[in-house]
mmCIF file as Biopython writes it, N, C-alpha, C and O atoms, coordinates in Angstrom:
data_model
#
loop_
_atom_site.group_PDB
_atom_site.id
_atom_site.type_symbol
_atom_site.label_atom_id
_atom_site.label_alt_id
_atom_site.label_comp_id
_atom_site.label_asym_id
_atom_site.label_entity_id
_atom_site.label_seq_id
_atom_site.pdbx_PDB_ins_code
_atom_site.Cartn_x
_atom_site.Cartn_y
_atom_site.Cartn_z
_atom_site.occupancy
_atom_site.B_iso_or_equiv
_atom_site.auth_seq_id
_atom_site.auth_asym_id
_atom_site.pdbx_PDB_model_num
ATOM 1   N N  . MET A ? 1  ? 4.975   -15.171 18.325 1.0 0.0 1  A 1 
ATOM 2   C CA . MET A ? 1  ? 4.036   -15.492 17.308 1.0 0.0 1  A 1 
ATOM 3   C C  . MET A ? 1  ? 3.854   -14.596 16.706 1.0 0.0 1  A 1 
ATOM 4   O O  . MET A ? 1  ? 3.758   -13.454 17.155 1.0 0.0 1  A 1 
ATOM 5   N N  . ARG A ? 2  ? 3.749   -15.004 15.298 1.0 0.0 2  A 1 
ATOM 6   C CA . ARG A ? 2  ? 2.821   -14.241 14.101 1.0 0.0 2  A 1 
ATOM 7   C C  . ARG A ? 2  ? 1.843   -14.629 14.321 1.0 0.0 2  A 1 
ATOM 8   O O  . ARG A ? 2  ? 1.511   -15.303 15.295 1.0 0.0 2  A 1 
ATOM 9   N N  . HIS A ? 3  ? 0.912   -14.099 13.038 1.0 0.0 3  A 1 
ATOM 10  C CA . HIS A ? 3  ? -0.344  -14.596 12.880 1.0 0.0 3  A 1 
ATOM 11  C C  . HIS A ? 3  ? -0.322  -15.587 11.986 1.0 0.0 3  A 1 
ATOM 12  O O  . HIS A ? 3  ? -1.071  -16.548 12.163 1.0 0.0 3  A 1 
ATOM 13  N N  . THR A ? 4  ? 0.314   -15.549 11.158 1.0 0.0 4  A 1 
ATOM 14  C CA . THR A ? 4  ? 0.614   -17.122 10.570 1.0 0.0 4  A 1 
ATOM 15  C C  . THR A ? 4  ? 0.741   -18.300 10.898 1.0 0.0 4  A 1 
ATOM 16  O O  . THR A ? 4  ? 0.419   -19.318 10.285 1.0 0.0 4  A 1 
ATOM 17  N N  . GLU A ? 5  ? 1.506   -18.094 12.472 1.0 0.0 5  A 1 
ATOM 18  C CA . GLU A ? 5  ? 1.823   -19.335 13.158 1.0 0.0 5  A 1 
ATOM 19  C C  . GLU A ? 5  ? 0.829   -19.825 13.803 1.0 0.0 5  A 1 
ATOM 20  O O  . GLU A ? 5  ? 0.572   -21.013 13.999 1.0 0.0 5  A 1 
ATOM 21  N N  . PHE A ? 6  ? 0.030   -18.517 14.274 1.0 0.0 6  A 1 
ATOM 22  C CA . PHE A ? 6  ? -1.547  -18.477 15.092 1.0 0.0 6  A 1 
ATOM 23  C C  . PHE A ? 6  ? -2.351  -19.541 13.956 1.0 0.0 6  A 1 
ATOM 24  O O  . PHE A ? 6  ? -2.809  -20.663 14.171 1.0 0.0 6  A 1 
ATOM 25  N N  . TRP A ? 7  ? -2.337  -18.897 12.929 1.0 0.0 7  A 1 
ATOM 26  C CA . TRP A ? 7  ? -3.496  -19.436 12.125 1.0 0.0 7  A 1 
ATOM 27  C C  . TRP A ? 7  ? -2.892  -21.290 11.918 1.0 0.0 7  A 1 
ATOM 28  O O  . TRP A ? 7  ? -3.463  -22.291 12.351 1.0 0.0 7  A 1 
ATOM 29  N N  . ALA A ? 8  ? -1.911  -21.237 11.319 1.0 0.0 8  A 1 
ATOM 30  C CA . ALA A ? 8  ? -1.302  -22.824 11.275 1.0 0.0 8  A 1 
ATOM 31  C C  . ALA A ? 8  ? -1.772  -23.814 12.326 1.0 0.0 8  A 1 
ATOM 32  O O  . ALA A ? 8  ? -2.281  -24.914 12.114 1.0 0.0 8  A 1 
ATOM 33  N N  . ARG A ? 9  ? -1.501  -23.206 13.563 1.0 0.0 9  A 1 
ATOM 34  C CA . ARG A ? 9  ? -1.425  -24.228 14.860 1.0 0.0 9  A 1 
ATOM 35  C C  . ARG A ? 9  ? -3.707  -24.326 14.925 1.0 0.0 9  A 1 
ATOM 36  O O  . ARG A ? 9  ? -4.278  -25.391 15.159 1.0 0.0 9  A 1 
ATOM 37  N N  . MET A ? 10 ? -4.224  -23.436 14.748 1.0 0.0 10 A 1 
ATOM 38  C CA . MET A ? 10 ? -5.541  -23.594 14.505 1.0 0.0 10 A 1 
ATOM 39  C C  . MET A ? 10 ? -5.916  -24.375 13.593 1.0 0.0 10 A 1 
ATOM 40  O O  . MET A ? 10 ? -6.696  -25.266 13.933 1.0 0.0 10 A 1 
ATOM 41  N N  . ASP A ? 11 ? -5.545  -24.307 12.343 1.0 0.0 11 A 1 
ATOM 42  C CA . ASP A ? 11 ? -5.724  -25.170 11.702 1.0 0.0 11 A 1 
ATOM 43  C C  . ASP A ? 11 ? -5.502  -26.828 12.103 1.0 0.0 11 A 1 
ATOM 44  O O  . ASP A ? 11 ? -6.280  -27.780 12.035 1.0 0.0 11 A 1 
ATOM 45  N N  . ASP A ? 12 ? -4.049  -26.721 12.561 1.0 0.0 12 A 1 
ATOM 46  C CA . ASP A ? 12 ? -3.851  -27.922 13.415 1.0 0.0 12 A 1 
ATOM 47  C C  . ASP A ? 12 ? -4.742  -28.586 14.395 1.0 0.0 12 A 1 
ATOM 48  O O  . ASP A ? 12 ? -4.962  -29.796 14.452 1.0 0.0 12 A 1 
ATOM 49  N N  . ALA A ? 13 ? -5.278  -27.572 15.236 1.0 0.0 13 A 1 
ATOM 50  C CA . ALA A ? 13 ? -5.898  -27.835 16.087 1.0 0.0 13 A 1 
ATOM 51  C C  . ALA A ? 13 ? -7.713  -28.487 15.584 1.0 0.0 13 A 1 
ATOM 52  O O  . ALA A ? 13 ? -8.436  -29.407 15.966 1.0 0.0 13 A 1 
ATOM 53  N N  . LEU A ? 14 ? -7.799  -27.512 14.674 1.0 0.0 14 A 1 
ATOM 54  C CA . LEU A ? 14 ? -9.277  -27.769 14.349 1.0 0.0 14 A 1 
ATOM 55  C C  . LEU A ? 14 ? -9.849  -27.976 12.594 1.0 0.0 14 A 1 
ATOM 56  O O  . LEU A ? 14 ? -10.970 -27.893 12.092 1.0 0.0 14 A 1 
ATOM 57  N N  . GLY A ? 15 ? -8.668  -28.236 12.096 1.0 0.0 15 A 1 
ATOM 58  C CA . GLY A ? 15 ? -8.875  -28.340 10.714 1.0 0.0 15 A 1 
ATOM 59  C C  . GLY A ? 15 ? -8.984  -26.937 9.698  1.0 0.0 15 A 1 
ATOM 60  O O  . GLY A ? 15 ? -9.585  -25.877 9.869  1.0 0.0 15 A 1 
ATOM 61  N N  . GLU A ? 16 ? -8.383  -27.285 8.909  1.0 0.0 16 A 1 
ATOM 62  C CA . GLU A ? 16 ? -8.612  -25.969 7.895  1.0 0.0 16 A 1 
ATOM 63  C C  . GLU A ? 16 ? -9.996  -25.197 7.687  1.0 0.0 16 A 1 
ATOM 64  O O  . GLU A ? 16 ? -10.121 -23.978 7.568  1.0 0.0 16 A 1 
ATOM 65  N N  . GLY A ? 17 ? -11.068 -26.216 7.666  1.0 0.0 17 A 1 
ATOM 66  C CA . GLY A ? 17 ? -11.871 -25.899 7.355  1.0 0.0 17 A 1 
ATOM 67  C C  . GLY A ? 17 ? -13.086 -25.273 8.353  1.0 0.0 17 A 1 
ATOM 68  O O  . GLY A ? 17 ? -14.156 -24.764 8.017  1.0 0.0 17 A 1 
ATOM 69  N N  . TYR A ? 18 ? -12.468 -25.522 9.844  1.0 0.0 18 A 1 
ATOM 70  C CA . TYR A ? 18 ? -13.613 -25.470 10.294 1.0 0.0 18 A 1 
ATOM 71  C C  . TYR A ? 18 ? -12.647 -23.985 11.473 1.0 0.0 18 A 1 
ATOM 72  O O  . TYR A ? 18 ? -13.241 -23.011 11.936 1.0 0.0 18 A 1 
ATOM 73  N N  . ALA A ? 19 ? -11.421 -24.224 11.631 1.0 0.0 19 A 1 
ATOM 74  C CA . ALA A ? 19 ? -10.694 -23.482 12.228 1.0 0.0 19 A 1 
ATOM 75  C C  . ALA A ? 19 ? -10.838 -21.989 12.245 1.0 0.0 19 A 1 
ATOM 76  O O  . ALA A ? 19 ? -10.549 -21.371 13.270 1.0 0.0 19 A 1 
ATOM 77  N N  . ARG A ? 20 ? -11.453 -21.111 10.705 1.0 0.0 20 A 1 
ATOM 78  C CA . ARG A ? 20 ? -11.734 -20.070 11.171 1.0 0.0 20 A 1 
ATOM 79  C C  . ARG A ? 20 ? -13.075 -19.443 11.164 1.0 0.0 20 A 1 
ATOM 80  O O  . ARG A ? 20 ? -13.392 -18.256 11.232 1.0 0.0 20 A 1 
ATOM 81  N N  . ALA A ? 21 ? -14.004 -20.844 11.034 1.0 0.0 21 A 1 
ATOM 82  C CA . ALA A ? 21 ? -15.180 -20.836 11.533 1.0 0.0 21 A 1 
ATOM 83  C C  . ALA A ? 21 ? -15.409 -20.418 13.153 1.0 0.0 21 A 1 
ATOM 84  O O  . ALA A ? 21 ? -16.231 -19.592 13.549 1.0 0.0 21 A 1 
ATOM 85  N N  . TRP A ? 22 ? -14.468 -21.204 13.996 1.0 0.0 22 A 1 
ATOM 86  C CA . TRP A ? 22 ? -14.454 -21.160 14.995 1.0 0.0 22 A 1 
ATOM 87  C C  . TRP A ? 22 ? -14.076 -20.374 15.931 1.0 0.0 22 A 1 
ATOM 88  O O  . TRP A ? 22 ? -14.394 -20.389 17.120 1.0 0.0 22 A 1 
ATOM 89  N N  . ALA A ? 23 ? -13.251 -19.548 15.262 1.0 0.0 23 A 1 
ATOM 90  C CA . ALA A ? 23 ? -12.746 -18.509 15.777 1.0 0.0 23 A 1 
ATOM 91  C C  . ALA A ? 23 ? -13.455 -17.251 15.515 1.0 0.0 23 A 1 
ATOM 92  O O  . ALA A ? 23 ? -13.295 -16.289 16.266 1.0 0.0 23 A 1 
ATOM 93  N N  . ARG A ? 24 ? -14.196 -17.203 14.539 1.0 0.0 24 A 1 
ATOM 94  C CA . ARG A ? 24 ? -15.510 -16.245 14.470 1.0 0.0 24 A 1 
ATOM 95  C C  . ARG A ? 24 ? -16.679 -16.422 15.536 1.0 0.0 24 A 1 
ATOM 96  O O  . ARG A ? 24 ? -17.611 -15.633 15.699 1.0 0.0 24 A 1 
ATOM 97  N N  . GLN A ? 25 ? -16.485 -17.445 16.136 1.0 0.0 25 A 1 
ATOM 98  C CA . GLN A ? 25 ? -17.978 -17.614 16.573 1.0 0.0 25 A 1 
ATOM 99  C C  . GLN A ? 25 ? -17.755 -18.214 18.213 1.0 0.0 25 A 1 
ATOM 100 O O  . GLN A ? 25 ? -18.681 -18.014 19.000 1.0 0.0 25 A 1 
ATOM 101 N N  . PHE A ? 26 ? -16.787 -18.785 18.592 1.0 0.0 26 A 1 
ATOM 102 C CA . PHE A ? 26 ? -16.473 -19.285 20.176 1.0 0.0 26 A 1 
ATOM 103 C C  . PHE A ? 26 ? -16.067 -18.016 20.718 1.0 0.0 26 A 1 
ATOM 104 O O  . PHE A ? 26 ? -15.165 -17.313 20.262 1.0 0.0 26 A 1 
ATOM 105 N N  . VAL A ? 27 ? -16.919 -17.717 21.904 1.0 0.0 27 A 1 
ATOM 106 C CA . VAL A ? 27 ? -16.477 -16.474 23.047 1.0 0.0 27 A 1 
ATOM 107 C C  . VAL A ? 27 ? -15.715 -17.289 24.047 1.0 0.0 27 A 1 
ATOM 108 O O  . VAL A ? 27 ? -15.764 -18.492 24.306 1.0 0.0 27 A 1 
ATOM 109 N N  . MET A ? 28 ? -14.953 -16.251 24.568 1.0 0.0 28 A 1 
ATOM 110 C CA . MET A ? 28 ? -13.879 -16.971 25.475 1.0 0.0 28 A 1 
ATOM 111 C C  . MET A ? 28 ? -13.898 -16.185 26.294 1.0 0.0 28 A 1 
ATOM 112 O O  . MET A ? 28 ? -13.725 -15.038 25.881 1.0 0.0 28 A 1 
ATOM 113 N N  . GLY A ? 29 ? -14.155 -16.387 28.158 1.0 0.0 29 A 1 
ATOM 114 C CA . GLY A ? 29 ? -13.482 -15.593 29.020 1.0 0.0 29 A 1 
ATOM 115 C C  . GLY A ? 29 ? -12.595 -14.700 28.806 1.0 0.0 29 A 1 
ATOM 116 O O  . GLY A ? 29 ? -12.391 -13.486 28.779 1.0 0.0 29 A 1 
ATOM 117 N N  . ASP A ? 30 ? -12.023 -15.960 28.625 1.0 0.0 30 A 1 
ATOM 118 C CA . ASP A ? 30 ? -10.009 -15.293 28.941 1.0 0.0 30 A 1 
ATOM 119 C C  . ASP A ? 30 ? -9.412  -14.354 28.047 1.0 0.0 30 A 1 
ATOM 120 O O  . ASP A ? 30 ? -8.286  -13.859 28.000 1.0 0.0 30 A 1 
ATOM 121 N N  . LEU A ? 31 ? -10.875 -14.174 27.049 1.0 0.0 31 A 1 
ATOM 122 C CA . LEU A ? 31 ? -10.385 -12.884 26.051 1.0 0.0 31 A 1 
ATOM 123 C C  . LEU A ? 31 ? -11.688 -11.807 26.425 1.0 0.0 31 A 1 
ATOM 124 O O  . LEU A ? 31 ? -12.618 -11.422 25.717 1.0 0.0 31 A 1 
ATOM 125 N N  . ASP A ? 32 ? -11.434 -11.587 27.439 1.0 0.0 32 A 1 
ATOM 126 C CA . ASP A ? 32 ? -13.079 -10.799 27.815 1.0 0.0 32 A 1 
ATOM 127 C C  . ASP A ? 32 ? -14.100 -10.537 27.308 1.0 0.0 32 A 1 
ATOM 128 O O  . ASP A ? 32 ? -14.569 -9.428  27.053 1.0 0.0 32 A 1 
ATOM 129 N N  . GLY A ? 33 ? -14.815 -12.290 26.995 1.0 0.0 33 A 1 
ATOM 130 C CA . GLY A ? 33 ? -16.041 -11.962 26.185 1.0 0.0 33 A 1 
ATOM 131 C C  . GLY A ? 33 ? -15.957 -12.011 24.654 1.0 0.0 33 A 1 
ATOM 132 O O  . GLY A ? 33 ? -16.992 -11.812 24.018 1.0 0.0 33 A 1 
ATOM 133 N N  . ARG A ? 34 ? -14.850 -12.252 24.037 1.0 0.0 34 A 1 
ATOM 134 C CA . ARG A ? 34 ? -14.506 -12.284 22.756 1.0 0.0 34 A 1 
ATOM 135 C C  . ARG A ? 34 ? -14.105 -13.254 22.089 1.0 0.0 34 A 1 
ATOM 136 O O  . ARG A ? 34 ? -13.285 -13.972 22.660 1.0 0.0 34 A 1 
ATOM 137 N N  . THR A ? 35 ? -14.425 -13.547 20.992 1.0 0.0 35 A 1 
ATOM 138 C CA . THR A ? 35 ? -14.006 -14.358 20.078 1.0 0.0 35 A 1 
ATOM 139 C C  . THR A ? 35 ? -12.321 -14.310 19.837 1.0 0.0 35 A 1 
ATOM 140 O O  . THR A ? 35 ? -11.672 -13.402 20.356 1.0 0.0 35 A 1 
ATOM 141 N N  . ALA A ? 36 ? -11.780 -15.170 19.158 1.0 0.0 36 A 1 
ATOM 142 C CA . ALA A ? 36 ? -10.278 -15.099 18.807 1.0 0.0 36 A 1 
ATOM 143 C C  . ALA A ? 36 ? -10.295 -14.162 17.522 1.0 0.0 36 A 1 
ATOM 144 O O  . ALA A ? 36 ? -9.665  -13.104 17.500 1.0 0.0 36 A 1 
ATOM 145 N N  . GLN A ? 37 ? -10.833 -14.485 16.766 1.0 0.0 37 A 1 
ATOM 146 C CA . GLN A ? 37 ? -10.757 -13.417 15.873 1.0 0.0 37 A 1 
ATOM 147 C C  . GLN A ? 37 ? -10.963 -11.878 16.414 1.0 0.0 37 A 1 
ATOM 148 O O  . GLN A ? 37 ? -10.189 -11.128 15.821 1.0 0.0 37 A 1 
ATOM 149 N N  . GLU A ? 38 ? -11.860 -11.137 17.456 1.0 0.0 38 A 1 
ATOM 150 C CA . GLU A ? 38 ? -12.501 -10.385 17.690 1.0 0.0 38 A 1 
ATOM 151 C C  . GLU A ? 38 ? -11.122 -9.743  18.327 1.0 0.0 38 A 1 
ATOM 152 O O  . GLU A ? 38 ? -10.761 -8.609  18.013 1.0 0.0 38 A 1 
ATOM 153 N N  . ALA A ? 39 ? -10.440 -10.504 19.179 1.0 0.0 39 A 1 
ATOM 154 C CA . ALA A ? 39 ? -9.281  -10.277 19.973 1.0 0.0 39 A 1 
ATOM 155 C C  . ALA A ? 39 ? -8.196  -10.149 19.354 1.0 0.0 39 A 1 
ATOM 156 O O  . ALA A ? 39 ? -7.377  -9.505  20.009 1.0 0.0 39 A 1 
ATOM 157 N N  . LEU A ? 40 ? -7.738  -10.584 18.093 1.0 0.0 40 A 1 
ATOM 158 C CA . LEU A ? 40 ? -6.759  -10.509 16.891 1.0 0.0 40 A 1 
ATOM 159 C C  . LEU A ? 40 ? -7.315  -9.242  16.092 1.0 0.0 40 A 1 
ATOM 160 O O  . LEU A ? 40 ? -6.603  -9.151  15.091 1.0 0.0 40 A 1 
ATOM 161 N N  . ASP A ? 41 ? -8.048  -8.462  16.090 1.0 0.0 41 A 1 
ATOM 162 C CA . ASP A ? 41 ? -8.559  -7.380  15.663 1.0 0.0 41 A 1 
ATOM 163 C C  . ASP A ? 41 ? -8.649  -6.353  16.307 1.0 0.0 41 A 1 
ATOM 164 O O  . ASP A ? 41 ? -8.509  -5.256  15.767 1.0 0.0 41 A 1 
ATOM 165 N N  . ASP A ? 42 ? -8.896  -6.495  17.577 1.0 0.0 42 A 1 
ATOM 166 C CA . ASP A ? 42 ? -8.354  -5.612  18.896 1.0 0.0 42 A 1 
ATOM 167 C C  . ASP A ? 42 ? -7.443  -5.380  19.045 1.0 0.0 42 A 1 
ATOM 168 O O  . ASP A ? 42 ? -7.278  -4.283  19.579 1.0 0.0 42 A 1 
ATOM 169 N N  . GLY A ? 43 ? -6.412  -6.051  18.765 1.0 0.0 43 A 1 
ATOM 170 C CA . GLY A ? 43 ? -4.773  -5.865  18.533 1.0 0.0 43 A 1 
ATOM 171 C C  . GLY A ? 43 ? -4.505  -7.106  19.763 1.0 0.0 43 A 1 
ATOM 172 O O  . GLY A ? 43 ? -3.281  -7.216  19.823 1.0 0.0 43 A 1 
ATOM 173 N N  . VAL A ? 44 ? -4.826  -7.594  20.265 1.0 0.0 44 A 1 
ATOM 174 C CA . VAL A ? 44 ? -4.233  -8.592  21.273 1.0 0.0 44 A 1 
ATOM 175 C C  . VAL A ? 44 ? -3.397  -9.388  20.793 1.0 0.0 44 A 1 
ATOM 176 O O  . VAL A ? 44 ? -3.806  -9.828  19.719 1.0 0.0 44 A 1 
ATOM 177 N N  . PRO A ? 45 ? -2.428  -9.777  21.080 1.0 0.0 45 A 1 
ATOM 178 C CA . PRO A ? 45 ? -1.419  -10.697 20.578 1.0 0.0 45 A 1 
ATOM 179 C C  . PRO A ? 45 ? -1.451  -11.914 20.394 1.0 0.0 45 A 1 
ATOM 180 O O  . PRO A ? 45 ? -1.548  -12.576 21.428 1.0 0.0 45 A 1 
ATOM 181 N N  . PRO A ? 46 ? -1.392  -12.613 19.199 1.0 0.0 46 A 1 
ATOM 182 C CA . PRO A ? 46 ? -1.518  -13.639 18.989 1.0 0.0 46 A 1 
ATOM 183 C C  . PRO A ? 46 ? -0.981  -14.796 19.668 1.0 0.0 46 A 1 
ATOM 184 O O  . PRO A ? 46 ? -1.397  -15.903 19.324 1.0 0.0 46 A 1 
ATOM 185 N N  . LYS A ? 47 ? -0.065  -14.694 20.637 1.0 0.0 47 A 1 
ATOM 186 C CA . LYS A ? 47 ? 0.428   -15.425 21.355 1.0 0.0 47 A 1 
ATOM 187 C C  . LYS A ? 47 ? -0.452  -15.857 22.638 1.0 0.0 47 A 1 
ATOM 188 O O  . LYS A ? 47 ? -0.612  -16.918 23.241 1.0 0.0 47 A 1 
ATOM 189 N N  . GLU A ? 48 ? -0.966  -14.498 22.779 1.0 0.0 48 A 1 
ATOM 190 C CA . GLU A ? 48 ? -2.267  -14.487 24.218 1.0 0.0 48 A 1 
ATOM 191 C C  . GLU A ? 48 ? -3.062  -14.993 23.820 1.0 0.0 48 A 1 
ATOM 192 O O  . GLU A ? 48 ? -3.386  -15.956 24.515 1.0 0.0 48 A 1 
ATOM 193 N N  . VAL A ? 49 ? -3.983  -14.768 22.441 1.0 0.0 49 A 1 
ATOM 194 C CA . VAL A ? 49 ? -4.979  -15.204 21.737 1.0 0.0 49 A 1 
ATOM 195 C C  . VAL A ? 49 ? -4.939  -16.931 21.627 1.0 0.0 49 A 1 
ATOM 196 O O  . VAL A ? 49 ? -5.902  -17.652 21.885 1.0 0.0 49 A 1 
ATOM 197 N N  . TRP A ? 50 ? -3.581  -17.404 21.177 1.0 0.0 50 A 1 
ATOM 198 C CA . TRP A ? 50 ? -3.222  -18.609 21.237 1.0 0.0 50 A 1 
ATOM 199 C C  . TRP A ? 50 ? -3.880  -19.377 22.860 1.0 0.0 50 A 1 
ATOM 200 O O  . TRP A ? 50 ? -4.908  -20.049 22.951 1.0 0.0 50 A 1 
ATOM 201 N N  . ALA A ? 51 ? -3.095  -19.079 23.789 1.0 0.0 51 A 1 
ATOM 202 C CA . ALA A ? 51 ? -3.179  -19.163 24.999 1.0 0.0 51 A 1 
ATOM 203 C C  . ALA A ? 51 ? -4.658  -19.287 25.181 1.0 0.0 51 A 1 
ATOM 204 O O  . ALA A ? 51 ? -4.941  -20.473 25.350 1.0 0.0 51 A 1 
ATOM 205 N N  . ALA A ? 52 ? -5.486  -18.671 25.205 1.0 0.0 52 A 1 
ATOM 206 C CA . ALA A ? 52 ? -6.786  -18.831 25.566 1.0 0.0 52 A 1 
ATOM 207 C C  . ALA A ? 52 ? -7.384  -19.719 24.622 1.0 0.0 52 A 1 
ATOM 208 O O  . ALA A ? 52 ? -7.714  -20.723 25.254 1.0 0.0 52 A 1 
ATOM 209 N N  . VAL A ? 53 ? -7.633  -19.820 23.620 1.0 0.0 53 A 1 
ATOM 210 C CA . VAL A ? 53 ? -7.727  -20.850 22.878 1.0 0.0 53 A 1 
ATOM 211 C C  . VAL A ? 53 ? -6.633  -22.512 23.058 1.0 0.0 53 A 1 
ATOM 212 O O  . VAL A ? 53 ? -7.066  -23.608 22.704 1.0 0.0 53 A 1 
ATOM 213 N N  . TRP A ? 54 ? -5.963  -22.411 23.349 1.0 0.0 54 A 1 
ATOM 214 C CA . TRP A ? 54 ? -5.647  -23.748 24.039 1.0 0.0 54 A 1 
ATOM 215 C C  . TRP A ? 54 ? -6.036  -24.428 25.041 1.0 0.0 54 A 1 
ATOM 216 O O  . TRP A ? 54 ? -6.006  -25.650 25.178 1.0 0.0 54 A 1 
ATOM 217 N N  . LYS A ? 55 ? -6.481  -23.475 25.898 1.0 0.0 55 A 1 
ATOM 218 C CA . LYS A ? 55 ? -7.167  -23.400 27.566 1.0 0.0 55 A 1 
ATOM 219 C C  . LYS A ? 55 ? -8.324  -23.985 27.177 1.0 0.0 55 A 1 
ATOM 220 O O  . LYS A ? 55 ? -8.656  -25.090 27.607 1.0 0.0 55 A 1 
ATOM 221 N N  . ALA A ? 56 ? -9.164  -23.179 26.180 1.0 0.0 56 A 1 
ATOM 222 C CA . ALA A ? 56 ? -10.641 -23.622 25.947 1.0 0.0 56 A 1 
ATOM 223 C C  . ALA A ? 56 ? -10.719 -24.631 25.081 1.0 0.0 56 A 1 
ATOM 224 O O  . ALA A ? 56 ? -11.868 -25.067 25.152 1.0 0.0 56 A 1 
ATOM 225 N N  . LEU A ? 57 ? -9.888  -25.429 24.038 1.0 0.0 57 A 1 
ATOM 226 C CA . LEU A ? 57 ? -9.720  -26.503 23.908 1.0 0.0 57 A 1 
ATOM 227 C C  . LEU A ? 57 ? -9.605  -27.489 24.316 1.0 0.0 57 A 1 
ATOM 228 O O  . LEU A ? 57 ? -10.114 -28.536 23.915 1.0 0.0 57 A 1 
ATOM 229 N N  . GLU A ? 58 ? -8.651  -27.248 25.513 1.0 0.0 58 A 1 
ATOM 230 C CA . GLU A ? 58 ? -8.142  -28.667 26.761 1.0 0.0 58 A 1 
ATOM 231 C C  . GLU A ? 58 ? -6.815  -29.454 25.531 1.0 0.0 58 A 1 
ATOM 232 O O  . GLU A ? 58 ? -6.685  -30.641 25.235 1.0 0.0 58 A 1 
ATOM 233 N N  . LEU A ? 59 ? -6.276  -28.646 25.209 1.0 0.0 59 A 1 
ATOM 234 C CA . LEU A ? 59 ? -5.112  -29.238 24.211 1.0 0.0 59 A 1 
ATOM 235 C C  . LEU A ? 59 ? -4.019  -29.707 24.686 1.0 0.0 59 A 1 
ATOM 236 O O  . LEU A ? 59 ? -3.665  -28.871 25.517 1.0 0.0 59 A 1 
ATOM 237 N N  . PRO A ? 60 ? -3.190  -30.628 24.659 1.0 0.0 60 A 1 
ATOM 238 C CA . PRO A ? 60 ? -2.107  -31.296 25.201 1.0 0.0 60 A 1 
ATOM 239 C C  . PRO A ? 60 ? -1.055  -30.361 25.613 1.0 0.0 60 A 1 
ATOM 240 O O  . PRO A ? 60 ? -1.113  -29.236 25.116 1.0 0.0 60 A 1 
ATOM 241 N N  . ALA A ? 61 ? -0.118  -30.619 26.419 1.0 0.0 61 A 1 
ATOM 242 C CA . ALA A ? 61 ? 0.704   -29.147 26.798 1.0 0.0 61 A 1 
ATOM 243 C C  . ALA A ? 61 ? 2.038   -29.252 25.903 1.0 0.0 61 A 1 
ATOM 244 O O  . ALA A ? 61 ? 2.886   -28.364 25.988 1.0 0.0 61 A 1 
ATOM 245 N N  . ARG A ? 62 ? 2.213   -30.389 25.015 1.0 0.0 62 A 1 
ATOM 246 C CA . ARG A ? 62 ? 2.812   -30.203 23.559 1.0 0.0 62 A 1 
ATOM 247 C C  . ARG A ? 62 ? 2.330   -28.979 23.035 1.0 0.0 62 A 1 
ATOM 248 O O  . ARG A ? 62 ? 3.063   -28.339 22.281 1.0 0.0 62 A 1 
ATOM 249 N N  . GLU A ? 63 ? 1.250   -28.582 23.314 1.0 0.0 63 A 1 
ATOM 250 C CA . GLU A ? 63 ? 1.119   -28.071 21.932 1.0 0.0 63 A 1 
ATOM 251 C C  . GLU A ? 63 ? 0.526   -26.275 22.406 1.0 0.0 63 A 1 
ATOM 252 O O  . GLU A ? 63 ? -0.320  -25.551 21.882 1.0 0.0 63 A 1 
ATOM 253 N N  . ARG A ? 64 ? 1.254   -26.113 23.370 1.0 0.0 64 A 1 
ATOM 254 C CA . ARG A ? 64 ? 1.405   -24.962 23.992 1.0 0.0 64 A 1 
ATOM 255 C C  . ARG A ? 64 ? 1.769   -24.003 23.263 1.0 0.0 64 A 1 
ATOM 256 O O  . ARG A ? 64 ? 1.937   -22.886 23.751 1.0 0.0 64 A 1 
#
């Protein structure tokens, strides 16, 4: 997964206006206490970050 696909999925899940703010503020244990943005900035692959986001938001399996 590329960063562009990650952000498109975030926009679909949370809306364009909220996705970036959520990614900067919501801390996840699955990302070692980092936000999605921090994890991406630290080089965590977008697919791994998306898996943590998917779990945190309790999204349907079809969006995995």
